N, C-alpha and C positions, 0 to 999 in steps of 0.2 A: 296178376300172376299169369293169366292167359296170354297177355302180350309177351311176357318173359318166356313162356313156353314156346311160343311161335318164333320169337326172335332168336332163341338159343337152340332151337331144333329139338327140344325135348318133347316127348309125348306126354299128354295129360296122364297123371298117375291114377291108377285104380288100385284098390287094395291088393290085388294079386301082383302088381308091379313094384311094390315097395317091400324091401326086406323086412320080414316080421320077426327076426331074431331079436332078443333083448340085448345080447352082446354080440357085436360083429367084429370081424378081424380083417385087416388089410395086410399086405406084405410089400411095403414100399421098398424101393431100391433107388439108387442114384443113376439116372440115365443121362449121359452127356452133361453131368454136373447139375442135373435137375432131379429133385425128389419126385418120383412118380410111382404109380401102381397100376397093375392090371387086375380086373375083377370080371372073370368070365360069367359070373352069375348076373351081372348087370350090363354086360357088353362094353364096359370101359376098358380101353387099351391105352397104356402109357399116359394115364390121366395125371397131369402135373399138380403139385401143390405150389401155390403162388402167393404173392402179396402178404408176406409176413409169416405164413404157415411154415416155410422151410426153417426159419429162425426159431420158431417155437419147437419144431421137431428136434433140431440139433441141440438146443438148450436142454430139452427134456432127456434126450439120450445121454448127454454129458452129465447132467445132474443125477442120473441113475447108473453111472459107471459103464456106459456102453460107448466105446469110441466111435466117432462119426465114421472113421475110415472102415471100421468093421461093419457098422450098420449099413454103409453104402452098398454092400453086397446083398442086403436084405435083412429085415427084422420084422417081428410081429407087432402090429399096432391094434390093440383091442379098443373098442369105443362103444359107448352106449348113452342113452338119454337118462339113465338112472344109475346111481352109484353102484359099484361092484367092488369086491375085495381087491386090494392092490392098486387102486387108482392112483396115478401119479400127477395128473394134470386135470384141472377143471377149466373148461372153456365156457364163458358166459356171453350170451348173445348181446350184441350192441345195437346193430341196425342192419337194414337190407340195402343192398346197392347192386345194380346191374344184374339182377336175377340171383345173386349170391348173398351171403350174409357175413358180416363182420363179427368176430368173437374176440374176447379178451381172455388171455391166460391168467388166471388168478394167482398162480404161483410165481410167475415171472414178470407179470404186468405187460407182456408183449401183446400186440394185437395182430390178427391175421384174418384174411378173407377166405371163406370156403365157397367155391363156385357152385353153380346149379347142380352139379353132380351129387351134392348133398341130398337132393330129393330122390336119388336112387335108393337111399337108405332110410329116409324119414319122409313122411307125408307132408310135414311142415317143419320149418327150422326149429329145432329144440331150443328152449331157453338156456339149457345147460347141456354140455357134452362132456362126458367123463372119459379119460384116455389113460391107457397103460401101454408102455413100450417094453418089449423084452427081446432078448436074443432069440434067433431061430435055432431050434435044437436039432 
């Protein structure tokens, strides 16, 4: 992991650098056709979702009655390592690659890779990530 931290330019995480909320929320939008988010609490700016995650996002939105064209302007994505009311998607850890981690969406059988920015939210890759998407109010 230290090699990955150095290679990807991430600082070693200490307890005060990891988000300690049990349920976290991102506000993804589509930027130039790419799903991305800003998170001032972690210093992430236009952090893109890649490698299968955009397809999982769009399937989840559609399956829950949120048009992709509407969500492209912004939506709320709640996520946690423990189940919470209203969970729509369960991502199960598959393997580590390139400092990030592959997950399988149990509901859609799609697979996607979460980059090392995952460690801005979790000290280690969770075995399961629970997700809920909803319209911004």
